[in-house]
FIKOL-663349 format. One record per atom (N, C-alpha, C, O, CB): residue in one letter; z, x, y. Coordinates in steps of 0.2 Angstrom, whole numbers, padded with zeros to 4 digits, always signed. Glycine has a CB too. Layout:
aZXY;...
This chain:
m-0493+0090+0269;m-0498+0095+0270;m-0497+0101+0266;m-0491+0104+0266;m-0499+0097+0277;e-0502+0104+0262;e-0501+0110+0258;e-0499+0116+0262;e-0495+0120+0260;e-0507+0111+0254;l-0501+0116+0268;l-0499+0122+0272;l-0492+0123+0273;l-0489+0128+0274;l-0502+0121+0279;f-0488+0117+0273;f-0481+0117+0274;f-0477+0115+0268;f-0471+0114+0269;f-0479+0112+0280;d-0480+0115+0262;d-0477+0113+0256;d-0473+0119+0253;d-0476+0124+0252;d-0482+0110+0251;l-0467+0118+0252;l-0463+0124+0249;l-0461+0122+0242;l-0456+0126+0240;l-0457+0125+0254;s-0464+0118+0239;s-0462+0116+0232;s-0463+0123+0228;s-0468+0126+0228;s-0467+0111+0229;g-0458+0124+0224;g-0458+0130+0219;g-0455+0136+0223;g-0455+0141+0219;g-0465+0131+0217;r-0454+0136+0229;r-0452+0142+0233;r-0444+0142+0232;r-0441+0136+0232;r-0454+0142+0240;v-0441+0148+0233;v-0434+0148+0233;v-0432+0152+0239;v-0435+0157+0241;v-0431+0152+0227;a-0427+0149+0243;a-0425+0152+0249;a-0417+0154+0249;a-0413+0150+0246;a-0426+0148+0255;i-0415+0159+0252;i-0408+0161+0253;i-0407+0160+0261;i-0411+0162+0265;i-0407+0168+0251;v-0402+0157+0262;v-0400+0156+0269;v-0392+0159+0270;v-0388+0155+0268;v-0400+0149+0272;t-0392+0164+0273;t-0385+0167+0274;t-0382+0163+0280;t-0385+0161+0285;t-0385+0175+0276;g-0375+0162+0279;g-0372+0158+0284;g-0375+0151+0284;g-0375+0147+0289;g-0372+0161+0291;g-0377+0148+0278;g-0381+0142+0278;g-0376+0136+0277;g-0379+0131+0276;g-0385+0142+0272;n-0370+0137+0277;n-0366+0131+0276;n-0364+0127+0282;n-0359+0122+0282;n-0359+0133+0272;g-0367+0129+0288;g-0365+0125+0294;g-0370+0127+0300;g-0373+0132+0299;g-0358+0126+0296;g-0370+0124+0305;g-0373+0125+0311;g-0381+0126+0310;g-0384+0123+0307;g-0370+0132+0314;i-0383+0131+0314;i-0391+0133+0313;i-0393+0134+0306;i-0398+0132+0304;i-0392+0139+0318;g-0389+0138+0302;g-0391+0139+0295;g-0392+0133+0291;g-0396+0133+0287;g-0386+0144+0292;l-0387+0128+0292;l-0388+0122+0288;l-0394+0118+0291;l-0397+0115+0287;l-0381+0118+0288;g-0395+0118+0297;g-0401+0115+0300;g-0407+0117+0297;g-0412+0114+0295;g-0401+0115+0307;m-0407+0124+0296;m-0413+0127+0293;m-0414+0125+0286;m-0419+0124+0283;m-0413+0135+0294;a-0408+0126+0282;a-0408+0124+0275;a-0410+0117+0274;a-0414+0116+0269;a-0401+0125+0272;r-0408+0112+0278;r-0410+0105+0277;r-0418+0105+0278;r-0421+0102+0273;r-0407+0101+0282;g-0421+0109+0283;g-0428+0108+0283;g-0432+0111+0277;g-0437+0108+0275;g-0430+0112+0289;l-0429+0117+0275;l-0432+0120+0269;l-0432+0116+0263;l-0437+0115+0259;l-0429+0127+0267;a-0426+0112+0262;a-0425+0108+0256;a-0430+0102+0257;a-0433+0100+0252;a-0418+0105+0256;m-0431+0099+0263;m-0435+0093+0263;m-0442+0095+0262;m-0446+0091+0261;m-0434+0090+0270;a-0444+0101+0263;a-0451+0103+0262;a-0452+0105+0255;a-0458+0107+0253;a-0453+0109+0267;g-0447+0105+0251;g-0448+0106+0244;g-0445+0112+0241;g-0445+0113+0235;g-0455+0106+0242;a-0442+0117+0245;a-0439+0123+0242;a-0432+0122+0239;a-0428+0117+0240;a-0438+0128+0248;a-0431+0126+0234;a-0424+0127+0232;a-0420+0131+0236;a-0423+0136+0238;a-0424+0129+0224;v-0414+0130+0238;v-0410+0133+0243;v-0404+0136+0240;v-0400+0133+0237;v-0409+0129+0249;v-0403+0143+0242;v-0396+0146+0240;v-0392+0146+0247;v-0394+0149+0252;v-0397+0153+0237;i-0387+0143+0247;i-0382+0143+0252;i-0377+0149+0251;i-0373+0149+0246;i-0378+0137+0253;a-0378+0154+0255;a-0374+0161+0255;a-0369+0161+0260;a-0372+0163+0266;a-0379+0167+0254;a-0363+0160+0259;a-0358+0161+0264;a-0351+0162+0261;a-0351+0162+0255;a-0358+0154+0269;r-0346+0162+0265;r-0340+0164+0263;r-0335+0159+0261;r-0331+0159+0256;r-0336+0168+0268;a-0336+0153+0264;a-0331+0147+0263;a-0333+0143+0257;a-0338+0139+0257;a-0330+0143+0269;p-0330+0143+0251;p-0332+0139+0245;p-0332+0132+0246;p-0337+0129+0244;p-0327+0141+0239;d-0328+0129+0250;d-0328+0122+0251;d-0334+0120+0255;d-0337+0115+0254;d-0321+0120+0254;k-0335+0123+0261;k-0341+0122+0265;k-0347+0123+0261;k-0352+0119+0262;k-0341+0126+0271;n-0347+0128+0257;n-0353+0130+0253;n-0355+0124+0248;n-0361+0122+0248;n-0352+0136+0249;a-0350+0121+0245;a-0351+0116+0240;a-0353+0110+0244;a-0357+0106+0241;a-0344+0114+0236;a-0350+0108+0250;a-0352+0102+0254;a-0360+0103+0256;a-0363+0098+0255;a-0348+0101+0260;a-0362+0109+0258;a-0369+0110+0260;a-0373+0109+0254;a-0379+0106+0254;a-0370+0117+0263;v-0371+0112+0248;v-0376+0111+0242;v-0376+0103+0240;v-0382+0101+0238;v-0372+0115+0236;a-0371+0100+0240;a-0371+0093+0239;a-0375+0089+0244;a-0379+0084+0242;a-0364+0090+0239;e-0375+0091+0250;e-0380+0088+0255;e-0387+0089+0253;e-0391+0084+0253;e-0378+0090+0262;l-0389+0095+0251;l-0396+0097+0250;l-0398+0094+0243;l-0404+0091+0243;l-0396+0105+0249;e-0393+0093+0239;e-0395+0090+0232;e-0396+0082+0234;e-0401+0079+0230;e-0390+0091+0227;g-0393+0080+0239;g-0394+0073+0241;g-0401+0072+0244;g-0403+0066+0244;g-0389+0070+0245;l-0404+0077+0246;l-0411+0077+0249;l-0416+0078+0243;l-0422+0077+0245;l-0412+0082+0254;g-0414+0079+0237;g-0418+0079+0232;g-0420+0087+0230;g-0424+0088+0226;g-0424+0076+0233;a-0416+0091+0233;a-0418+0098+0232;a-0413+0101+0227;a-0408+0099+0226;a-0417+0102+0239;a-0416+0107+0223;a-0411+0111+0219;a-0408+0115+0224;a-0411+0118+0229;a-0415+0115+0214;a-0401+0116+0223;a-0397+0120+0228;a-0392+0124+0224;a-0390+0122+0219;a-0394+0116+0233;l-0390+0130+0227;l-0385+0134+0223;l-0381+0137+0229;l-0383+0139+0234;l-0389+0140+0219;a-0374+0138+0227;a-0370+0141+0232;a-0368+0148+0229;a-0366+0148+0223;a-0363+0136+0233;v-0368+0153+0234;v-0366+0159+0232;v-0361+0162+0237;v-0363+0162+0243;v-0372+0164+0231;e-0355+0163+0235;e-0350+0166+0240;e-0352+0174+0241;e-0352+0177+0236;e-0343+0165+0237;v-0353+0175+0247;v-0355+0182+0248;v-0351+0185+0254;v-0350+0182+0259;v-0363+0182+0250;d-0350+0192+0254;d-0348+0196+0260;d-0354+0200+0262;d-0356+0205+0259;d-0342+0200+0258;v-0357+0197+0268;v-0363+0200+0270;v-0362+0207+0273;v-0367+0211+0274;v-0367+0196+0275;t-0356+0209+0274;t-0355+0216+0276;t-0354+0221+0270;t-0353+0227+0272;t-0348+0216+0280;s-0355+0219+0264;s-0354+0223+0258;s-0361+0224+0255;s-0364+0219+0254;s-0349+0220+0253;e-0364+0230+0254;e-0370+0231+0251;e-0370+0228+0244;e-0375+0225+0242;e-0372+0238+0251;a-0365+0229+0241;a-0365+0227+0234;a-0365+0219+0233;a-0368+0217+0229;a-0358+0229+0230;s-0362+0216+0238;s-0362+0209+0238;s-0369+0206+0240;s-0371+0201+0237;s-0357+0206+0243;c-0372+0209+0245;c-0379+0207+0246;c-0384+0208+0241;c-0388+0204+0239;c-0381+0211+0252;r-0383+0213+0237;r-0387+0214+0231;r-0386+0209+0225;r-0390+0207+0222;r-0387+0222+0228;a-0379+0208+0225;a-0377+0203+0220;a-0380+0196+0221;a-0381+0192+0217;a-0369+0203+0219;l-0380+0195+0228;l-0383+0188+0230;l-0390+0187+0228;l-0392+0182+0225;l-0382+0188+0238;v-0394+0193+0229;v-0401+0192+0227;v-0401+0192+0219;v-0405+0188+0216;v-0405+0198+0229;q-0397+0196+0216;q-0398+0195+0208;q-0396+0189+0206;q-0399+0186+0201;q-0393+0201+0205;t-0390+0186+0209;t-0388+0179+0206;t-0394+0174+0208;t-0395+0169+0204;t-0382+0177+0210;t-0397+0174+0213;t-0403+0170+0215;t-0408+0170+0210;t-0411+0165+0207;t-0406+0171+0222;l-0410+0177+0208;l-0415+0178+0203;l-0413+0175+0196;l-0417+0172+0193;l-0417+0185+0202;e-0407+0176+0194;e-0405+0173+0188;e-0404+0166+0188;e-0405+0163+0183;e-0398+0176+0186;g-0402+0163+0193;g-0401+0156+0194;g-0407+0152+0195;g-0408+0146+0192;g-0396+0154+0199;l-0412+0154+0199;l-0418+0150+0201;l-0424+0154+0200;l-0430+0151+0201;l-0417+0149+0209;g-0424+0160+0197;g-0430+0163+0194;g-0434+0167+0199;g-0439+0171+0197;g-0434+0158+0191;r-0433+0166+0205;r-0437+0170+0210;r-0434+0170+0217;r-0429+0167+0218;r-0445+0167+0210;l-0437+0174+0222;l-0435+0174+0229;l-0441+0174+0233;l-0445+0179+0233;l-0430+0179+0230;d-0442+0169+0237;d-0448+0169+0242;d-0446+0169+0249;d-0450+0172+0253;d-0452+0163+0241;v-0440+0167+0251;v-0438+0166+0258;v-0431+0169+0259;v-0427+0167+0255;v-0439+0159+0261;l-0430+0173+0264;l-0424+0175+0266;l-0422+0173+0273;l-0426+0176+0278;l-0422+0183+0265;v-0417+0170+0275;v-0415+0168+0282;v-0409+0172+0283;v-0404+0170+0280;v-0415+0160+0283;n-0409+0177+0288;n-0403+0181+0289;n-0400+0177+0295;n-0401+0179+0301;n-0405+0188+0291;n-0395+0173+0294;n-0392+0169+0299;n-0385+0170+0300;n-0382+0168+0305;n-0393+0161+0298;a-0381+0174+0296;a-0374+0175+0296;a-0373+0179+0302;a-0376+0184+0304;a-0372+0179+0290;g-0367+0177+0306;g-0366+0180+0312;g-0359+0178+0315;g-0356+0173+0313;g-0371+0179+0317;t-0357+0182+0320;t-0350+0181+0323;t-0350+0183+0330;t-0355+0187+0332;t-0344+0184+0319;n-0345+0182+0334;n-0345+0184+0341;n-0338+0184+0343;n-0334+0180+0341;n-0349+0179+0345;i-0336+0189+0347;i-0330+0189+0351;i-0332+0190+0358;i-0335+0194+0360;i-0325+0195+0349;r-0329+0185+0363;r-0331+0185+0370;r-0326+0189+0374;r-0320+0186+0374;r-0333+0178+0372;k-0328+0195+0377;k-0323+0198+0381;k-0327+0202+0386;k-0333+0203+0385;k-0318+0203+0377;q-0324+0205+0391;q-0327+0210+0395;q-0328+0216+0391;q-0324+0218+0387;q-0323+0211+0402;p-0333+0220+0393;p-0334+0226+0389;p-0328+0231+0388;p-0327+0234+0383;p-0340+0230+0392;e-0325+0232+0394;e-0319+0237+0393;e-0313+0234+0389;e-0309+0238+0388;e-0317+0238+0400;d-0313+0228+0387;d-0308+0225+0383;d-0309+0225+0376;d-0304+0224+0372;d-0307+0218+0385;y-0315+0227+0373;y-0316+0227+0366;y-0312+0233+0363;y-0313+0239+0365;y-0323+0227+0364;a-0309+0232+0357;a-0307+0237+0353;a-0313+0240+0349;a-0318+0236+0347;a-0301+0235+0348;l-0313+0246+0347;l-0319+0249+0343;l-0320+0245+0337;l-0325+0244+0334;l-0318+0256+0342;e-0314+0243+0334;e-0315+0239+0327;e-0318+0233+0328;e-0322+0230+0324;e-0308+0238+0324;e-0317+0229+0334;e-0321+0223+0335;e-0328+0224+0336;e-0332+0221+0333;e-0318+0220+0342;w-0330+0230+0340;w-0337+0232+0340;w-0340+0233+0333;w-0346+0230+0332;w-0338+0238+0345;r-0337+0237+0329;r-0340+0238+0323;r-0340+0232+0318;r-0345+0231+0315;r-0335+0243+0319;m-0335+0227+0319;m-0336+0221+0315;m-0342+0217+0317;m-0345+0214+0312;m-0329+0217+0315;i-0343+0216+0323;i-0348+0212+0325;i-0355+0215+0323;i-0360+0212+0321;i-0348+0211+0333;l-0356+0222+0324;l-0362+0225+0322;l-0363+0224+0315;l-0369+0223+0312;l-0362+0233+0324;e-0358+0225+0311;e-0359+0225+0303;e-0360+0218+0301;e-0365+0217+0297;e-0352+0227+0300;t-0357+0213+0304;t-0358+0206+0302;t-0365+0203+0304;t-0369+0200+0301;t-0353+0201+0305;n-0367+0205+0310;n-0373+0202+0313;n-0380+0206+0312;n-0385+0203+0310;n-0373+0202+0320;l-0379+0213+0312;l-0385+0217+0311;l-0386+0221+0305;l-0391+0220+0301;l-0386+0222+0317;t-0381+0225+0303;t-0381+0228+0297;t-0382+0224+0291;t-0385+0226+0286;t-0375+0233+0296;s-0379+0218+0291;s-0379+0213+0286;s-0386+0211+0284;s-0389+0211+0279;s-0375+0207+0287;a-0390+0210+0290;a-0397+0208+0289;a-0401+0213+0286;a-0405+0212+0282;a-0400+0206+0296;f-0400+0220+0288;f-0404+0225+0285;f-0402+0226+0278;f-0407+0227+0274;f-0402+0232+0289;m-0396+0225+0276;m-0394+0226+0269;m-0397+0220+0265;m-0400+0221+0259;m-0387+0226+0268;c-0397+0214+0268;c-0400+0208+0264;c-0408+0209+0263;c-0411+0208+0258;c-0399+0202+0267;c-0411+0212+0268;c-0418+0213+0268;c-0420+0218+0263;c-0424+0217+0259;c-0421+0215+0275;q-0416+0224+0263;q-0417+0229+0258;q-0416+0226+0251;q-0420+0228+0246;q-0412+0235+0259;a-0411+0222+0250;a-0409+0219+0243;a-0415+0214+0241;a-0417+0214+0235;a-0403+0215+0243;a-0418+0211+0246;a-0423+0206+0244;a-0430+0209+0243;a-0434+0206+0240;a-0424+0200+0250;y-0431+0214+0246;y-0438+0217+0246;y-0441+0218+0239;y-0447+0216+0238;y-0438+0224+0250;p-0438+0221+0234;p-0441+0222+0228;p-0443+0216+0225;p-0449+0215+0222;p-0436+0226+0223;a-0439+0210+0225;a-0441+0204+0222;a-0447+0201+0225;a-0451+0198+0222;a-0435+0199+0222;m-0447+0201+0232;m-0453+0199+0236;m-0459+0203+0234;m-0464+0200+0233;m-0451+0199+0243;r-0459+0209+0234;r-0464+0213+0233;r-0467+0212+0226;r-0473+0211+0225;r-0463+0221+0233;q-0463+0211+0221;q-0465+0210+0214;q-0468+0203+0214;q-0473+0202+0210;q-0459+0210+0209;a-0466+0198+0218;a-0469+0191+0218;a-0475+0191+0221;a-0479+0186+0221;a-0464+0186+0221;g-0477+0196+0225;g-0483+0196+0229;g-0483+0194+0236;g-0488+0193+0239;g-0488+0192+0225;g-0477+0194+0238;g-0476+0192+0245;g-0469+0188+0247;g-0466+0186+0242;g-0482+0188+0248;g-0468+0187+0253;g-0462+0183+0255;g-0461+0182+0262;g-0466+0185+0266;g-0456+0187+0252;k-0456+0179+0264;k-0455+0177+0271;k-0448+0179+0273;k-0443+0177+0269;k-0456+0170+0273;i-0447+0183+0278;i-0440+0184+0281;i-0440+0181+0288;i-0444+0183+0292;i-0439+0192+0281;v-0434+0178+0289;v-0433+0175+0296;v-0426+0177+0298;v-0421+0176+0295;v-0433+0167+0295;n-0426+0181+0303;n-0420+0184+0306;n-0418+0180+0312;n-0422+0179+0317;n-0421+0192+0308;i-0412+0178+0313;i-0409+0174+0318;i-0407+0179+0324;i-0401+0182+0323;i-0404+0169+0316;g-0410+0179+0329;g-0408+0183+0335;g-0404+0178+0340;g-0400+0174+0338;g-0414+0186+0339;s-0406+0178+0346;s-0402+0174+0351;s-0405+0175+0358;s-0410+0179+0359;s-0395+0176+0352;m-0404+0170+0363;m-0405+0172+0370;m-0403+0178+0372;m-0406+0181+0377;m-0403+0166+0374;m-0397+0181+0369;m-0395+0187+0371;m-0399+0193+0368;m-0397+0199+0369;m-0388+0188+0368;s-0404+0191+0364;s-0409+0196+0363;s-0414+0198+0369;s-0417+0203+0369;s-0414+0194+0357;i-0413+0193+0374;i-0418+0194+0380;i-0413+0195+0386;i-0415+0199+0390;i-0422+0187+0381;f-0408+0191+0387;f-0404+0191+0393;f-0397+0196+0392;f-0396+0197+0386;f-0402+0184+0395;g-0394+0197+0397;g-0388+0200+0397;g-0382+0195+0399;g-0384+0191+0403;g-0387+0207+0401;a-0376+0197+0397;a-0371+0193+0399;a-0364+0197+0399;a-0364+0201+0394;a-0370+0186+0395;s-0360+0197+0404;s-0354+0201+0404;s-0350+0201+0399;s-0346+0205+0397;s-0351+0200+0411;f-0349+0195+0395;f-0344+0194+0390;f-0347+0194+0383;f-0343+0192+0378;f-0341+0187+0391;t-0352+0198+0382;t-0355+0198+0375;t-0359+0204+0373;t-0364+0204+0370;t-0360+0192+0374;a-0356+0210+0375;a-0359+0216+0374;a-0361+0218+0367;a-0367+0219+0366;a-0355+0222+0377;p-0356+0218+0362;p-0358+0219+0356;p-0363+0214+0352;p-0367+0216+0349;p-0352+0220+0351;y-0362+0208+0354;y-0366+0203+0351;y-0373+0203+0354;y-0378+0203+0350;y-0363+0196+0353;a-0374+0205+0360;a-0380+0206+0363;a-0384+0212+0360;a-0390+0212+0359;a-0380+0206+0371;a-0380+0217+0359;a-0383+0223+0356;a-0385+0222+0349;a-0391+0224+0347;a-0377+0229+0355;t-0382+0218+0345;t-0384+0216+0338;t-0390+0211+0339;t-0395+0212+0335;t-0379+0212+0334;k-0391+0207+0343;k-0396+0202+0344;k-0403+0206+0347;k-0408+0204+0345;k-0394+0196+0348;g-0402+0210+0351;g-0407+0214+0353;g-0410+0219+0347;g-0416+0219+0346;g-0406+0219+0359;g-0405+0221+0344;g-0407+0225+0338;g-0410+0221+0332;g-0415+0224+0329;g-0401+0229+0335;m-0408+0215+0332;m-0412+0211+0327;m-0419+0210+0328;m-0423+0210+0323;m-0408+0204+0327;v-0421+0209+0334;v-0428+0209+0336;v-0432+0215+0334;v-0437+0215+0332;v-0429+0207+0344;q-0429+0221+0336;q-0432+0227+0334;q-0432+0229+0327;q-0437+0231+0324;q-0429+0233+0338;l-0427+0227+0323;l-0427+0227+0316;l-0433+0223+0313;l-0437+0225+0309;l-0420+0225+0313;t-0434+0217+0316;t-0439+0212+0314;t-0446+0215+0315;t-0450+0215+0310;t-0439+0206+0318;r-0447+0219+0320;r-0453+0222+0322;r-0455+0228+0317;r-0460+0228+0314;r-0454+0224+0329;a-0450+0232+0316;a-0450+0237+0311;a-0452+0235+0304;a-0456+0238+0301;a-0444+0242+0311;l-0448+0230+0302;l-0450+0228+0295;l-0456+0224+0294;l-0460+0225+0289;l-0444+0223+0293;a-0458+0221+0300;a-0465+0218+0300;a-0470+0223+0299;a-0475+0222+0295;a-0466+0214+0306;c-0470+0228+0302;c-0475+0234+0302;c-0474+0237+0295;c-0480+0238+0292;c-0474+0239+0307;a-0468+0238+0292;a-0468+0242+0286;a-0470+0238+0280;a-0473+0240+0275;a-0461+0244+0285;w-0469+0231+0280;w-0470+0227+0274;w-0476+0222+0274;w-0477+0218+0270;w-0464+0223+0273;a-0480+0223+0279;a-0486+0219+0280;a-0490+0220+0274;a-0494+0216+0271;a-0490+0220+0286;k-0490+0227+0272;k-0495+0229+0266;k-0493+0225+0260;k-0496+0225+0255;k-0494+0236+0265;d-0486+0223+0259;d-0484+0219+0253;d-0484+0212+0254;d-0481+0208+0250;d-0477+0221+0252;n-0488+0209+0259;n-0488+0202+0261;n-0482+0199+0262;n-0480+0193+0260;n-0492+0199+0255;i-0477+0203+0265;i-0471+0200+0268;i-0471+0199+0275;i-0472+0204+0279;i-0465+0205+0265;q-0470+0193+0278;q-0470+0192+0285;q-0463+0192+0287;q-0459+0188+0284;q-0474+0185+0287;v-0461+0195+0293;v-0455+0195+0295;v-0455+0193+0302;v-0458+0196+0307;v-0452+0203+0294;n-0451+0188+0304;n-0451+0185+0311;n-0444+0184+0313;n-0439+0183+0309;n-0455+0179+0311;a-0443+0183+0319;a-0436+0182+0322;a-0436+0175+0326;a-0441+0174+0329;a-0434+0187+0327;v-0431+0171+0325;v-0430+0165+0329;v-0424+0167+0334;v-0419+0169+0332;v-0428+0159+0325;l-0425+0165+0341;l-0420+0166+0346;l-0418+0159+0348;l-0421+0156+0353;l-0424+0170+0352;p-0412+0157+0345;p-0409+0151+0348;p-0407+0151+0355;p-0404+0157+0357;p-0403+0149+0343;g-0407+0146+0359;g-0404+0146+0365;g-0397+0143+0364;g-0394+0145+0359;g-0408+0141+0370;w-0395+0139+0369;w-0388+0136+0369;w-0388+0130+0364;w-0391+0125+0366;w-0385+0134+0376;i-0385+0131+0358;i-0385+0126+0353;i-0378+0123+0352;i-0373+0127+0352;i-0388+0129+0346;d-0377+0117+0350;d-0371+0114+0349;d-0369+0116+0342;d-0370+0112+0338;d-0371+0106+0350;t-0365+0121+0342;t-0362+0123+0335;t-0354+0125+0336;t-0352+0125+0342;t-0366+0129+0332;a-0351+0126+0331;a-0344+0128+0331;a-0343+0134+0336;a-0338+0135+0339;a-0341+0129+0324;l-0348+0139+0335;l-0347+0145+0339;l-0348+0144+0346;l-0344+0146+0350;l-0353+0150+0337;t-0352+0139+0348;t-0353+0138+0356;t-0348+0133+0358;t-0347+0133+0364;t-0360+0136+0357;r-0345+0129+0354;r-0340+0124+0357;r-0334+0128+0359;r-0331+0126+0364;r-0338+0120+0351;e-0333+0134+0357;e-0327+0138+0359;e-0329+0140+0366;e-0325+0140+0371;e-0326+0144+0354;a-0335+0143+0367;a-0337+0145+0373;a-0337+0139+0379;a-0335+0141+0384;a-0345+0148+0373;r-0339+0133+0377;r-0339+0128+0381;r-0332+0126+0383;r-0331+0124+0389;r-0342+0122+0378;r-0327+0127+0379;r-0320+0126+0381;r-0318+0131+0386;r-0314+0130+0390;r-0316+0125+0375;n-0320+0137+0384;n-0317+0143+0388;n-0320+0145+0394;n-0317+0148+0399;n-0316+0149+0383;l-0327+0144+0395;l-0331+0146+0401;l-0332+0140+0405;l-0336+0135+0404;l-0337+0149+0398;q-0328+0139+0410;q-0328+0133+0415;q-0336+0133+0418;q-0338+0137+0420;q-0323+0134+0420;g-0338+0126+0417;g-0345+0125+0420;g-0351+0127+0416;g-0356+0125+0418;g-0345+0128+0426;l-0349+0130+0410;l-0355+0132+0405;l-0359+0126+0403;l-0365+0126+0404;l-0352+0135+0399;e-0356+0120+0401;e-0360+0115+0399;e-0365+0112+0404;e-0371+0111+0403;e-0355+0109+0398;e-0363+0112+0411;e-0367+0109+0416;e-0372+0114+0418;e-0378+0112+0419;e-0363+0108+0422;r-0371+0121+0418;r-0376+0126+0420;r-0381+0126+0414;r-0387+0127+0416;r-0372+0133+0420;v-0379+0126+0408;v-0385+0126+0403;v-0389+0120+0404;v-0395+0121+0403;v-0381+0126+0396;v-0387+0114+0404;v-0391+0108+0405;v-0395+0109+0411;v-0401+0107+0411;v-0387+0102+0405;a-0393+0111+0417;a-0396+0111+0423;a-0402+0116+0422;a-0407+0115+0425;a-0392+0114+0429;r-0401+0122+0418;r-0407+0127+0418;r-0412+0125+0412;r-0417+0127+0413;r-0403+0133+0416;t-0410+0121+0408;t-0414+0119+0402;t-0419+0114+0404;t-0417+0108+0405;t-0410+0118+0396;p-0426+0115+0404;p-0431+0110+0405;p-0430+0104+0401;p-0431+0098+0403;p-0437+0113+0405;a-0428+0105+0394;a-0427+0099+0390;a-0421+0095+0392;a-0421+0089+0390;a-0426+0101+0383;g-0417+0097+0396;g-0411+0093+0399;g-0405+0092+0394;g-0402+0087+0395;g-0414+0087+0401;r-0405+0096+0389;r-0399+0095+0384;r-0398+0102+0380;r-0402+0106+0381;r-0401+0090+0379;w-0392+0102+0377;w-0391+0107+0372;w-0395+0106+0366;w-0397+0100+0364;w-0383+0108+0371;g-0397+0111+0362;g-0400+0110+0356;g-0395+0108+0351;g-0389+0109+0351;g-0403+0117+0354;t-0398+0106+0345;t-0394+0104+0339;t-0396+0108+0333;t-0402+0110+0333;t-0394+0097+0338;p-0392+0109+0328;p-0395+0112+0321;p-0401+0109+0319;p-0406+0112+0316;p-0390+0112+0316;a-0402+0102+0320;a-0408+0099+0318;a-0415+0102+0321;a-0420+0101+0318;a-0408+0091+0319;d-0414+0104+0327;d-0420+0107+0330;d-0423+0113+0327;d-0428+0116+0329;d-0418+0109+0337;f-0419+0116+0321;f-0421+0122+0318;f-0425+0121+0311;f-0427+0125+0308;f-0416+0127+0317;a-0425+0114+0309;a-0428+0113+0303;a-0435+0114+0303;a-0438+0117+0298;a-0427+0105+0301;g-0439+0112+0308;g-0446+0113+0309;g-0448+0121+0309;g-0453+0123+0305;g-0449+0110+0314;i-0445+0125+0313;i-0447+0132+0314;i-0445+0135+0307;i-0449+0140+0305;i-0443+0135+0319;a-0440+0133+0304;a-0439+0136+0297;a-0444+0135+0292;a-0446+0139+0289;a-0432+0134+0294;v-0446+0129+0292;v-0452+0127+0287;v-0458+0131+0289;v-0461+0133+0285;v-0453+0119+0287;w-0460+0131+0295;w-0466+0134+0297;w-0466+0142+0295;w-0471+0144+0293;w-0467+0133+0305;l-0461+0145+0297;l-0460+0152+0296;l-0459+0154+0288;l-0461+0160+0286;l-0454+0155+0300;a-0457+0149+0284;a-0457+0150+0277;a-0463+0148+0273;a-0463+0150+0267;a-0451+0146+0275;s-0468+0145+0277;s-0473+0142+0273;s-0480+0146+0274;s-0480+0150+0278;s-0474+0135+0276;p-0485+0144+0270;p-0492+0147+0271;p-0495+0146+0278;p-0499+0150+0280;p-0496+0145+0266;a-0492+0141+0282;a-0495+0140+0288;a-0494+0146+0293;a-0497+0147+0298;a-0491+0134+0291;s-0489+0150+0292;s-0487+0156+0296;s-0489+0163+0293;s-0487+0168+0295;s-0480+0156+0298;d-0494+0163+0288;d-0496+0169+0285;d-0499+0174+0289;d-0498+0180+0287;d-0501+0167+0279;f-0501+0173+0295;f-0504+0178+0299;f-0500+0179+0305;f-0502+0182+0310;f-0511+0176+0302;v-0493+0177+0305;v-0488+0178+0310;v-0483+0183+0308;v-0480+0181+0303;v-0485+0171+0312;t-0482+0188+0311;t-0477+0193+0309;t-0475+0197+0314;t-0479+0199+0319;t-0479+0197+0303;g-0469+0199+0315;g-0466+0203+0320;g-0465+0199+0326;g-0463+0202+0332;g-0471+0208+0322;a-0465+0192+0326;a-0464+0188+0332;a-0457+0187+0333;a-0453+0187+0328;a-0468+0182+0331;a-0455+0186+0339;a-0448+0183+0341;a-0449+0177+0345;a-0451+0177+0351;a-0444+0189+0346;i-0447+0171+0342;i-0449+0165+0345;i-0443+0161+0348;i-0438+0160+0344;i-0452+0161+0339;p-0442+0160+0354;p-0437+0156+0357;p-0437+0149+0354;p-0442+0146+0354;p-0437+0156+0364;v-0431+0146+0353;v-0431+0139+0351;v-0425+0137+0356;v-0419+0137+0354;v-0429+0137+0343;d-0426+0135+0362;d-0421+0134+0367;d-0423+0129+0372;d-0419+0129+0378;d-0421+0141+0371;g-0427+0124+0371;g-0429+0119+0376;g-0431+0121+0382;g-0431+0118+0387;g-0422+0115+0377;g-0434+0127+0382;g-0437+0130+0388;g-0432+0134+0392;g-0434+0137+0398;g-0440+0125+0392;y-0426+0136+0390;y-0421+0139+0394;y-0424+0146+0396;y-0423+0148+0402;y-0415+0140+0390;s-0427+0150+0392;s-0429+0157+0393;s-0435+0157+0398;s-0437+0162+0400;s-0431+0160+0387;v-0439+0151+0399;v-0445+0152+0403;v-0443+0148+0410;v-0448+0148+0415;v-0451+0148+0400;q-0437+0146+0411;q-0436+0143+0418;q-0434+0148+0423;q-0430+0152+0421;q-0430+0138+0417;g-0437+0148+0428;g-0436+0153+0434;g-0429+0152+0437;g-0427+0156+0441;g-0441+0153+0439;
């Protein structure tokens, strides 16, 4: 379907070499986009690129430090030089440290804010001129259920993910005039390397999540391929500023 066809489009996915980011990158690739995997680990980046090329997509790996403004701008420049354009930016890079609020060091707070939220702002700023010049673009920011809920063990992470939704809304208002749609995806409990640590350390988490989720299971990275394609494609041209849970119904269960 032409509405969902991404042939000729170029997408950057930060943190795209695993988990939700790679799930989204796979979807974009299968819909015809060329994909830039932007992350820190060269070996994982290369493996992700090889997988996307196996799906028939053009793919490029760029080692990036998303906490560095210069690195974010270099990422966009490398994309333009290597693939000729930039149409889609997925801000997926993130980290977490689980502690009670009183136990965080200030440096831990700052690191989480810079990695999760400031990085997205810098990547959006870097991408904006190329998207405006191309006549439009799509930005997908990855929030969390912690954009909606509170939890005692995730104060800085929750602050960044709440901020991601408000950043999304502000950019959507600012850049609609440039035909740039900006939306947020809010993953629920997804089976990734980040959440496996929580499942090991938080007794009963596995069972509580399944019991609360109407779908009756944890999510997987593959569950994010479709939402990535929709938000990157012409099918979502009149959708901007939205924050969309992808959580098997977790956020609507009473």
